[in-house]
C-alpha positions in Angstrom: 13.4 2.9 63.6 12.2 -0.5 65.0 9.2 -1.1 67.3 11.3 -1.9 70.5 12.8 1.5 69.4 9.5 3.1 69.3 8.5 1.9 72.8 11.5 3.0 74.5 10.7 6.5 73.2 7.6 7.3 73.5 7.4 4.8 77.2 5.2 2.5 76.6 5.6 -0.9 78.4 6.3 -4.0 76.3 4.5 -6.9 77.6 6.2 -10.0 76.4 4.2 -12.6 74.5 1.0 -10.3 74.6 -1.2 -9.5 71.6 -4.2 -7.5 71.8 -5.3 -8.5 68.0 -9.5 -7.4 67.7 -9.7 -8.7 64.1 -9.0 -12.4 65.7 -12.0 -12.2 67.8 -14.9 -14.5 66.5 -18.6 -15.3 68.3 -16.3 -18.4 70.0 -16.8 -16.8 73.6 -13.7 -19.2 74.1 -11.4 -17.1 72.3 -13.1 -13.7 73.5 -12.3 -15.5 77.0 -8.7 -15.3 76.3 -8.5 -12.3 74.4 -10.2 -10.3 77.6 -7.5 -12.6 80.4 -5.1 -11.4 78.0 -6.4 -7.6 78.1 -6.7 -7.9 82.0 -2.8 -8.8 82.1 -1.7 -6.4 80.0 -3.1 -3.9 81.7 -2.0 -5.1 85.0 1.5 -5.1 83.4 1.0 -1.1 82.4 -0.5 -1.2 79.2 -3.5 0.8 79.9 -3.2 2.5 76.6 -3.0 -0.5 74.4 -6.0 -1.9 76.1 -8.0 0.9 75.5 -7.3 0.9 72.0 -8.1 -2.9 71.2 -11.4 -1.9 73.7 -12.0 1.0 71.3 -12.3 -1.7 68.2 -14.5 -4.3 70.0 -16.7 -2.3 71.5 -17.0 1.0 69.2 -20.0 3.1 71.0 -22.9 0.4 71.0 -23.6 -1.7 73.6 -21.5 -5.1 74.7 -22.7 -7.9 72.6 -24.1 -11.0 73.8 -20.7 -13.1 72.3 -18.4 -10.5 74.0 -20.6 -10.6 77.1 -20.5 -14.0 77.4 -16.7 -14.6 76.4 -16.0 -11.5 79.0 -18.0 -13.7 82.0 -16.0 -16.9 81.3 -12.8 -15.2 81.8 -14.4 -13.3 85.3 -15.5 -16.7 86.4 -11.9 -18.4 85.5 -10.0 -15.1 87.7 -12.2 -15.2 90.6 -11.6 -18.9 91.1 -7.8 -18.3 90.8 -7.7 -15.7 93.1 -9.9 -18.1 96.1 -7.3 -20.7 94.7 -4.7 -18.4 95.5 -6.0 -18.0 99.4 -8.1 -15.1 99.1 -11.3 -14.5 101.0 -14.3 -12.5 99.8 -13.6 -9.8 102.8 -10.1 -9.7 101.1 -11.0 -9.1 97.3 -13.5 -6.7 98.4 -10.6 -4.7 100.6 -8.2 -5.1 98.1 -10.7 -4.0 95.6 -12.1 -0.8 97.4 -8.2 0.6 97.8 -7.6 0.1 93.9 -10.0 0.4 91.7 -13.6 2.4 91.7 -16.8 1.3 92.9 -18.1 0.4 90.0 -15.3 -2.3 89.6 -16.1 -2.9 93.4 -19.5 -3.9 92.8 -18.7 -6.1 89.7 -16.5 -7.9 91.6 -18.8 -8.4 94.6 -21.5 -10.0 92.0 -18.7 -12.6 90.7 -17.9 -13.6 94.3 -21.9 -13.8 94.8 -22.0 -15.9 91.6 -19.0 -18.3 92.4 -20.5 -19.3 95.9 -24.1 -19.8 94.6 -23.8 -23.8 92.9 -22.5 -25.1 96.7 -24.6 -26.2 99.0 -24.9 -24.4 102.4 -23.3 -27.3 104.4 -20.4 -27.4 102.1 -19.5 -23.5 102.6 -16.7 -22.3 105.3 -19.0 -20.2 107.7 -16.6 -17.4 107.5 -16.8 -17.2 103.6 -20.9 -17.4 103.9 -20.5 -14.3 106.6 -18.0 -12.2 104.6 -20.0 -12.9 101.3 -23.3 -11.8 103.7 -21.3 -8.6 105.0 -20.7 -7.6 101.4 -24.7 -8.5 100.3 -23.4 -10.2 98.1 -26.3 -12.0 96.3 -27.1 -12.9 92.6 -29.6 -10.5 91.6 -29.7 -10.5 88.2 -31.8 -12.7 85.6 -30.6 -15.7 83.7 -32.4 -14.0 80.3 -29.4 -11.3 79.7 -25.6 -11.6 80.3 -24.9 -10.4 83.8 -22.4 -7.7 82.2 -25.3 -6.4 80.1 -27.3 -6.6 83.2 -24.6 -5.0 85.4 -23.8 -2.2 83.5 -27.6 -1.3 83.0 -27.9 -1.0 86.6 -24.4 1.2 87.0 -25.2 3.3 84.1 -22.5 2.6 82.2 -21.9 2.4 78.5 -21.0 -1.1 76.8 -17.3 0.8 76.4 -17.1 1.9 79.9 -18.6 -1.4 80.9 -15.9 -3.1 79.6 -13.1 -1.0 80.8 -14.3 -1.4 83.9 -14.4 -5.2 84.1 -11.0 -5.3 82.5 -9.3 -3.1 85.1 -11.3 -5.4 87.8 -10.0 -8.3 86.1 -6.5 -6.8 86.1 -6.8 -6.5 90.1 -7.5 -10.3 90.3 -4.5 -11.0 87.9 -2.4 -9.0 90.4 -3.3 -10.6 93.1 -0.3 -12.5 95.1 -0.8 -16.0 96.8 -1.8 -15.8 100.0 -2.3 -18.8 103.0 -4.9 -20.5 102.4 -7.0 -20.0 105.7 -10.4 -21.4 105.2 -11.6 -24.0 103.1 -12.6 -22.9 99.5 -16.5 -23.6 98.8 -17.6 -27.1 98.2 -14.9 -28.6 100.5 -15.9 -27.6 103.8 -16.7 -30.2 106.5 -19.8 -29.7 108.4 -18.4 -30.4 111.9 -18.9 -29.3 115.7 -16.2 -26.8 116.7 -14.1 -28.1 119.7 -14.7 -24.7 121.3 -17.8 -21.9 120.6 -18.1 -18.4 121.2 -19.3 -16.8 124.3 -21.9 -14.4 122.9 -22.6 -13.2 126.5 -19.1 -12.6 127.3 -18.3 -11.1 123.8 -21.7 -8.8 124.6 -19.9 -7.5 127.9 -16.7 -7.0 125.9 -18.2 -5.1 123.5 -20.3 -3.0 126.0 -16.6 -1.8 127.7 -14.9 -1.2 124.2 -18.0 1.1 123.0 -18.1 3.2 126.6 -14.0 3.4 125.5 -14.7 4.9 122.4 -17.3 7.1 123.1 -15.8 8.8 126.0 -13.9 12.0 125.6 -11.4 11.2 128.6 -8.3 9.2 127.6 -8.4 7.6 131.3 -11.5 6.3 131.4 -10.9 5.0 128.3 -8.5 3.1 128.9 -9.6 1.9 132.4 -12.1 0.1 130.6 -9.9 -1.6 127.7 -8.4 -2.9 130.8 -11.8 -4.1 132.3 -11.9 -5.9 128.8 -8.7 -7.4 128.6 -9.4 -8.7 132.1 -12.1 -10.3 131.1 -11.0 -12.1 127.8 -8.2 -13.1 130.0 -10.8 -14.8 132.5 -12.8 -16.2 129.5 -9.8 -17.5 128.1 -8.6 -19.0 131.0 -12.3 -20.5 131.9 -12.3 -21.9 128.6 -9.0 -23.3 128.1 -9.4 -25.3 131.8 -12.3 -26.8 130.4 -11.5 -28.0 126.9 -7.9 -29.5 128.2 -9.7 -33.4 128.5 -11.0 -32.8 124.6 -7.3 -32.2 123.7 -8.2 -30.8 120.2 -5.6 -31.7 117.4 -6.5 -29.2 114.6 -4.4 -26.0 114.2 -5.8 -22.9 115.2 -7.8 -20.9 113.2 -6.5 -17.7 111.2 -8.1 -14.5 110.1 -6.9 -11.2 108.4 -7.6 -7.8 109.3 -7.3 -4.8 106.9 -5.7 -1.6 107.9 -6.6 2.2 106.6 -3.7 4.3 105.6 -1.6 5.6 106.9 0.9 4.5 109.1 0.1 1.1 108.5 3.1 -0.4 110.2 2.1 1.7 113.5 -1.1 0.1 113.7 -0.1 -3.5 112.6 2.0 -3.2 116.0 -0.8 -2.2 118.0 -2.7 -5.0 116.7 0.5 -7.1 117.3 0.8 -6.0 120.9 -2.9 -7.0 121.6 -2.3 -10.8 119.6 0.6 -11.2 122.4 -1.3 -10.1 125.2 -3.8 -12.8 123.8 -2.1 -15.8 123.2 -2.1 -15.0 119.5 0.1 -14.3 117.1 0.4 -11.8 114.0 2.1 -11.5 110.5 1.8 -8.5 108.6 1.5 -8.3 104.8 2.8 -4.5 104.5 2.5 -4.2 100.4 -1.2 -5.0 100.7 -1.7 -3.6 104.6 -3.2 -6.5 106.2 -2.5 -8.6 108.8 -3.4 -12.2 109.8 -3.9 -12.7 113.1 -3.7 -16.6 114.3 -5.7 -18.5 117.4 -8.4 -20.1 118.9 -11.6 -18.7 116.8 -13.0 -17.3 120.8 -9.4 -15.4 121.2 -9.3 -13.9 117.8 -12.8 -12.4 117.8 -12.2 -10.7 120.9 -8.5 -9.8 119.7 -10.4 -8.7 116.9 -12.6 -6.4 119.0 -10.1 -5.1 120.9 -7.6 -4.0 118.5 -10.2 -2.3 116.6 -11.3 -0.3 119.4 -7.4 0.5 120.0 -6.9 1.4 116.7 -10.1 3.9 117.2 -8.7 5.3 120.9 -5.2 5.7 119.5 -6.1 7.7 116.8 -7.8 9.7 118.6 -5.2 10.3 121.4 -2.5 11.1 118.7 -4.9 13.8 117.2 -6.1 15.7 120.4 -2.3 15.4 121.9 -0.5 18.7 121.0 -2.5 19.3 118.4 -1.7 22.9 117.8 1.9 22.6 117.0 3.5 22.4 113.8 5.5 19.2 114.9 2.7 17.2 116.2 1.2 17.4 112.3 3.8 16.0 110.4 4.0 12.2 109.2 7.0 11.4 111.5 5.7 13.2 114.9 2.2 10.7 114.1 4.1 7.6 113.0 6.4 7.6 116.1 3.2 8.6 118.0 1.6 5.6 117.1 4.2 3.7 117.7 5.3 4.4 120.9 1.7 4.4 122.1 1.0 0.9 120.8 4.2 -0.5 122.5 3.4 1.1 125.4 -0.2 0.0 125.9 1.2 -3.6 125.3 3.3 -3.8 127.8 0.4 -2.6 130.1 -1.9 -5.0 128.6 0.5 -7.8 129.0 0.7 -6.6 133.0 -3.3 -6.9 132.9 -2.9 -10.4 131.6 -0.1 -11.8 133.7 -1.9 -10.3 137.1 -5.2 -11.9 135.6 -3.6 -15.2 135.5 -1.6 -14.9 138.5 -5.2 -14.3 140.3 -6.5 -17.7 138.8 -3.8 -19.7 141.3 -4.2 -22.7 139.4 -1.5 -24.8 139.3 -2.1 -26.7 135.9 -2.9 -23.4 134.6 0.4 -22.8 133.4 1.1 -25.8 131.5 -2.1 -25.8 130.2 -1.3 -22.0 128.4 2.2 -23.3 127.4 1.0 -25.9 125.7 -1.8 -24.0 123.8 1.0 -21.3 122.5 2.9 -24.2 121.3 -0.1 -25.2 119.2 -0.3 -21.8 118.0 3.5 -21.5 117.2 3.1 -24.4 115.2 0.0 -23.0 113.3 1.7 -20.2 112.5 4.7 -22.0 111.0 2.7 -24.1 108.7 0.5 -21.3 107.7 3.3 -18.9 107.1 6.9 -21.0 106.6 8.7 -18.0 105.4 8.2 -15.2 107.4 10.9 -12.6 108.7 11.0 -9.8 111.5 11.5 -6.3 110.4 11.6 -3.1 112.3 10.3 0.2 112.4 12.3 3.5 111.6 11.0 6.6 114.2 12.4 9.8 113.2 10.5 11.8 115.5 11.8 11.4 119.1 9.3 14.3 119.9 6.6 12.5 118.7 8.0 9.0 120.4 7.9 10.9 123.6 4.5 11.9 123.2 2.8 8.5 122.4 4.8 7.1 125.3 3.5 9.8 127.4 0.0 9.6 126.8 0.0 5.8 127.0 1.7 6.4 130.9 -1.5 8.8 131.6 -3.7 5.7 131.0 -5.0 4.6 134.1 -5.0 0.9 133.7 -6.2 -0.3 137.0 -9.6 -2.5 137.7 -11.0 0.3 140.0 
């Protein structure tokens, strides 16, 4: 029986062109780096058993040698840099990792990102990049006298074999990351500049306060009224900003940021965010396979949209659980998906109504042309960042869930009183 037939009988996947020959490894870090990268690719393509046998041969039961640690680190540096070149930001890598690998692999990737950032001057690193690293507490904590892998393994209380297996799993994740739109400049390439519009922290503080009250109240009607007031405040702030900035005629495209969604019901949650963005002159693109949305617009609008979207996701989920929670039907996946979808659709309509009423109250003859020009800039940015997007629908299989979600949204008092 040939090798190919044996592989078919055993169910093992063939990885064309990949060879994991432990005997071919020498003390040359470059050759070790190639072998580790190949092992990560093999793992990503399904041959974890073959990779484990390879690691058994090169590590045994002892610690990772300095040569092996150095070569492994070279492969790691190359793959994390490749992920960033593919448009992934630190928060994106972290979110993908926490969904697909264990906490040790997440920690290893966090260290890689901190080290990647370290050589660049502060003014050449995009502020979003730096903020995301700070949020992850990503720092270069290890010393230069020993390879990072060994110090990381000691800190995590992992054996050499466990540490290297974890590293391969982390690198396999990086190998499998698809190319994304590059929405922020890479470290070392950011240009110091004064943004054409800054975020009004006082206004955002008031919005945060309204949304915090909305999330804490046990009464859905009160929560929605508070959310509506937050939407009204967001719209008034945006109107004042665009009117004041019109003479500046900004030439830069609007920016973008990503919001990751927790399962289940990511489609319905993405729809809710889309409804919020539409009510606030932004656009949304949903990456269904990975479970995140990219929102496109000016920074102040995006920050406000993210605040309101996050709050409404909390409120919608709580309302879904509290509504008819004693029935068997209300606990099914189809019912809850339909509920959230209907809730998102109806709340989106009502947020848009609040926005339109606020714009009408402004009673400024030049406001509508200004907003139309702003929308054209956002649309152009979406076409630039996402030249191949397509529209997709959501399948609803529970009329009862749809009706309940619509009724729950209708019961909410989105007035300004």
